[in-house]
C-alpha angles and dihedrals in degrees: 000000000000112000116244124256110260115244091197116029098178135052120197126201122188112220101181128253087079089292125136126185115214125198134190087231096200096051115093114268089234092062109026117101127219112255110205124208114194117189117215135179095245104017140007129230129219111194111201121351107219122222094327094227093138133019115277088222087080087068098038111024093187089066085084097060108030130070107266132190113199113208121205108205086190138339103254113132097247092056103033104036095102098042093104089070092074128069094205109052129159137189142138120307090231089068099033092098092052096055093040090056108018126185131179089255100048093045091042090235086137094058098104102259095103105080133135091264088060088078128061092184135005124261092219140352114289094019112158118181089213088067097051117120131163111253119232115264114173110208115251090199140022123223125199140175111305096016115141125223111200120197094181097257100033136039132208129196119217116229119194103214108170127182104086083058131346096253102041112145135179132192127230127195108204095194094060104021088238112157122190102195107178105202098326086099134357134150098270143056107325116223116222102150106073120122093272101028123114118197093197090053091046090053090054090052087051090055089058091052091058090064095045112105092229120172100176129014114211099192136192094255138023129000128341121253145180136257096272090053091049091053090050092051091050090048092051094049093047088052091057100266133116095053121150097217116183110009098214092051091046093051091047089052093047091051093048090050114096122228137026134251092238 
């Protein structure tokens, strides 16, 4: 039976502090990334852009008529697939070459997560997950550790936190303690064994997080959490837990599990 065409591809959930979490609602919860919309006085931010199968203006209409900077926390397909939709797009120089000339291999779109069961509806007629490829989106600006992003009424500091990937970055707002972590930490199995991952480097990045005065972590996947939960996740990873293992077995287990993270 052919899946239906989705009427609404995105869902948007305001979380306060000018932050909205956007989901590709018909992408399985075990894959879809959190797309973050941050409202500023002079400019908005979009942190990560999902698979890019439909325009993000469907979720946030004002993106069409306000200045927007799209931030790529890293170049993996589930986070950077929609980057091409934005004219002002920034990320770390270490992964600029990947997103400028993406392949299924360098964006890890060939890693076994994109299967028919990933989708509960189709984004458009004729969609075939086997034909999905990240579109080129050359960065218009580079971000590195210590850089400041000023939205006019709020300021974010960039942290370069490699390990999951060499150019992984995160954003921290000191005034609120909000931390947008990408895939450096989230409340799930952490991935440190991709072609350009480095577990030792990731552990060093985690050590930096322990010193960060975080109140709330808005992560790249799953639900948000507080500082105590972050420290627990880091402790469990350091002790040898929270590993993905075999991707096919993990995906099979995720599909068999009942429920969603919301």
